[in-house]
N, C-alpha and C positions, 0 to 999 in steps of 0.2 A: 343834538344831544344835550339834556340838562346839564347845567355846570356842576352840580353835586356829583352826578354819576360820572362825568368826565374827570373830575378830581380824584375820585376813588380809583378810577382805572389807571391814571397816571402814577398815583402812589403805589398801586399793586406792582406795576411794571417796575418801578425804581426799587421797591423793596425786594422782589424775587428775581428780577431780571427775565430776559427772554431766553428760554432754553430750546435749543434745537434737538429734536429727536435723532440720535445717531444709531446707525445699524450696528449690531454687534459685530466685532471683528471676526472675520472667517476663522474657524478652528482649523489647526493644522491636522489634516486627516491621516497623514503619515503615508507609508508605502501602501500600494494596493493589497488587499488580502489575498493570501495564497490560495490557489484552488483547492476545493475540499478534497479532490482526488489529484495527487501529484502527477499521476500519469497524463492528465489533460495537457499539462505543459510539454510533456515528453512526446506526445503522439503527433509529431510534426517532422517532416523532412524524411531522411534516409539514415539507416544505421547499418554498419556491417561489422563482421568479426569472423573468427575462425569457424563458428558454427552456422554461418548463413548470413542472411540480411533481412532487414525489415524496412518497407517502403510505406510511409504514410502519405496518402495522396490528398490533394486539395479538395477532391470531390467526395471526401468522406470514406474512401475505400482503403484497404490495406492489403499488401502482399507480403507474406512471410515465407521466405525460402529458408527452409530449416534442415540442418544436419542433426537428425535424431540418433544419438550415439549411445552405445551401451556404456555402462559405468559400474564401478564397484565401490562399495563402502569399505575403504581400508581400515577406518576407525570411525566411531560415532562423531558425526559433525563434518565429515570430509567425503568428497566423491572424486574418485580417480577416473579420468576420462580423456579421450584424446579424439581430435577431429579426423585423424588419419586411419582409424581402425573401428570396425564394428558399427558403422553409421549408415543410415538410410537417408537418401535425399527425398525430402518431402516439401510440398508447396501448398500454401493455404492462401486463398483469396477471396475477399467479400467485403461487407460493410463493417466498419469499425464500431465496436462496443467497448465501452470502458466501465469496469467495475473496481471496486477497491481490491487491489492486489491481483488484478486480472485484466488482460486484454483479450477481447472476444472478436472472432471473425464470423459474421452472420452470413448464412448462405441464403439462397433464393427461397428454400423451403422453410424458412424461419428458424431453422436449427443453427447452432453456433459451435465453433471450435473454441475451447477456452484454455488459455495459457497463463500460468503464473507469471507475474511481471513486477518489477520495481525499478526506480531510477536510483542509482548509487551516488555517493558524495562527489564523484568524478563526472557526473552527468552521463554515465554509461548506462544503457538500457539492458536489463537482465530479464530474458524472456524464454520460456520453454515449459516443458511438462514439469510441474511442481506447484508448491503451495506458498502462499505469502500471507502472513497474518500480522495485523497491526495490534501490538499490545502495549504500545507507548512506553514512557519511562518507568511507570509504575509496574511493568511487567505483569499485567493482569488482562484476561480476556477469554474468549471461547475460541477453541480451534476445532474445526470440523475435520477429524482425522479419518473418517470413513462415513459413507452416507447414513449410517445408523448410530454413530458414536461421536460424541462431542467431548473434548477435554477442556475443563474449566480451570484457568490459572487464577488462583486466588491469593490473598495476602499470606494465608497460612499454609498453602500447599496446593495440591492438585486433586480434582475429582473428575472421574469419568462418568458421563450421562449415557445411559444405554436406552435407546428408543425402543428396543425390542423388549425391554423389561419395563415398559411404562415410564420411562424417564428415571429409573432408579440410578441414584448416584453412589459411586464407590470411590473411596479414596485410594490413589495410586502414587507410587514413588515418583518424584520428579526433582530435578535440581539444575541450577545454572552453574556451569563449570568452565574454568579456563583451560583451554588445550591448544598448544602450538599456535599461539597468537590469536585464537578465536574464543568468543564466548559461545558456549554450546549449551543449548537446553535439552536435557536427557529426560525421558519419561518412559514409562512401561505401558504397553497396550497388549491387547490379545493378538496372538498370531493369526494372520489372515487365513491361514490354511488349516490350522488346528486350534480351535477355539478353547481348548482345554489348557493351552499353554500361553504364558505371558513372555513378551520379548521386549528388548530395549529399542527404542527409537530416538531420533534427535532431529532438531533443527538448528540453524546457526542464528544467533541473536545478533542484530546490528544495532548497537546502542545509540548512536546518533540519530538513526532513523525510527527506532522503537519498533523494529520489524523482526518477526521470526520467518526464516525462508528455508526452503529445501537445500540441502548441501550442493546439489548438482546445479541449481540456479546460480550459486555464486560463481561457477565456472562459466556459465552461458551469458557472457558480456558482449554487448554490441555497441561500438563507438559511433558517434555521429560522423558522417561522411563530410569532409571539408571540400 
């Protein structure tokens, strides 16, 4: 190497030093993200309660032994029911399907039995005939209250969408009220048997979960078998 070039190289090293490229420190990724559907974590093992049992099997199948009991709405947002009277013993078995707010049991003919479901703060599974809607902490969303009608919860109130009238939107009364330790969402809808009448209906709002659920589902709790 020519002396002049060697001299320049030595001076450059002395001036700037030799820097080793370092890999950036790994970032703390934090806890793993929660599943998009909370029911994914719940659909494992066995649950039991006064109204039957649910068995989630490792092969992806599920067995739901269900006491389908009559109940009465003593007041809006509450369902009075008992596992000792007015019940029919029913059993559903098939492949597991998970949808937001629903557990499905798929049959060999590709049809499915769909049940409203959610996991409460005590890790109890609530499952049965009923609805579960995720409206979040902002209390906004769309509720399919019948095959042809959707109730829209908006910042300024509620509007009912009618598919029979080309999606016509009508304002309807609605409110969140506190009643006997529960937050109840009340609204008006058409009577299922007499379309000329409006009747009051209600769901229970679970603030920490951001869910609206049918009052009877609150009672249909299944705890993990130990």
